[in-house]
N, C-alpha and C positions, 0 to 999 in steps of 0.2 A: 077683544080686538077687533077693530074698523077695518071695510073692506076696503080702504084707501092703504091700511096702514097692512092691511095685509102680500097688498100689491109689491107695495113698497118692498118687501122685508124679501133679505139676498141670505142666500142658505149656502155654507160650505162648512159640506162636509170632513171631516176629519177622518181621514183611514190607518190603517196600525202603523203604528210606530210616528205617527203625523202629530204634531201642532195647530192653534190656528189662537191668534191673541187679535182682539177686536174694540173700539175705542167708540163707532156707528152702532148708534139706538136702531139700526135696520136692518142687523145682521143675526145673523140663529144662526150655532154651530149646532152640527147635527153626528152622531153616529150608531153606528151596528153595534155592539159586544157580544159578546159569548162571557170565555171567561180571563180575557181585556179587562183592564178597568180604564178609565175615565177620567179625570180631575176638570173640575169644573173651577177654578176660581178668580173670582174681581175683588178688585179695590170698590168696595161703593162709596169713596169720595172723588177718584179718581176719575170714575167710569172709566174700569177697563176694564174687561176680564178676554180668559181664555180658558183651554178647554188641551188635554192630550192624549191619548191613545198609546197604551201599555200593554205591550206580551206576559211580558216576565217579571219580575221583578230585579233580577239581576241576570247579569249573563255568566252562565257555564266556568267560568276565570276567572271572573268575576272584576278582570280589565277594561272587559270593553267600555266603548264613547257610544256603541250602536245606539237612537232616540226607541226601539224598540223597549227597550228593559226601564224597566221600572227610575232606577235615580239619575240615571239622563234624561228622562222624559218628563219628570218634576224637575231642576234645577233647570232644567233649560224651561218650560214654562215661564216658572219665576222670574229667571232673568227679564226674560220676554216680557214678562209684566213690569217691572220694576222698566227695563228700557224704555217703555210707555207709558212714567210714570206711576205707578203703585211705590207704593210704598209697602215694607212688607208689614208689618207690625201691623199692617191696614188687612192680610190677604183676608178671605173669606170662603168655603172650598165648599164641593158637591159633589161625591164621587158614586160612582156608580159600573155596576161590570161584576167580577170575580162567580161570574154561574162553576155549578162544578157542571162540564160539557156533556162527560162522561162517567158513566160513578164507576165502571170497572177498569179505573186510569189512575193516575198521581194525579190527587187536585192543585190542579196551576191555579182555576182561580180565586179557590181558598188560601193559597199561597200570594196572591196580585191582593187579593182583602187587606189579608191583615198589613203585609208589606205599605202599603198607602193609607189605612188607619196610622203606623208608625212612625209612617214621613213627615205625614204630619201635625202627628203629637210632638216629635222632636222638636223641629220647625215652627212651631209653637203657632200654627194654622188652626183656624178651630170651623172644623168640621159644623155647620149651618143643618146640614143633609144625607142621610148616603140609603140608600137601596145598593148593600152586597149579598153576593151569597146568590139559593136558590139552585134552580138547575134549568131557567127559558131564558131566552138570546130578548135581551133590552135597546129598542128604538130608545135615541136619549136627545133629546134641545134643548141648549144650549143659550141664555141673552144674553150674552156676557156682559153690556153696561150696567142693567137692572139683577144680573145674576138667577135669575129665572132658568128655572128648570124644569123639564115636562119625561118623562120616560114613555114606553108603551112596551108590555111584555108581549113578544111574538109567541112565545108558548105561553097557551092559558095551567097551562101544569104550576109555573114558577109566582105566579100573582100573591095567591096568598102569604106568602114568605116574605118576594123582598119590598110588601105594603107593610106588613109587620115588621119589619126590622127599622122603620119607621116612626112607628106607632100608631098608624091607622089602619081604619077599616081596611079590607079585600072592598078593592071596586069588580062589577061587574064589567068595563069594559076594559082591565089591566091600565086604564091608562094611570099616570098620577104627575103632581104636579108639586115640587118648591117652590116656592113666592121664597 
């Protein structure tokens, strides 16, 4: 990336329970994840993509429309992409997060990871890359027009596990890039 391109780039941070969609090549979506999951989805033909950030797979009562829950977050992201010109049959995904942040507690991250994999499989959306599980937090960047994604493991203890899930060798920096 050239210095001019970096100067033009606009970063939009996606908070817990949030999502963002863009067709602007100068936009980079970012988030920070622990046990939460972010699905980064795009349509390579329409040149539009987006990211969500959910906390739990589903509401305890199963009836909530709160976007902090996986089902609602995924549906909102897909619908926002379709409104911007994406086609459901061309959608691709890269998914991140689902770490086990507290070993003595329930594995919320594992449940989130299992949910996003099943949801995308059921919807026939191809997962082109993933970094789920491990025990560290991740900082994720996603360029929604190209589908390029980069993560940095915040806790170096989780580097090997998260990179192994992609079939890649562990790096010394904790960075991972998915094109």
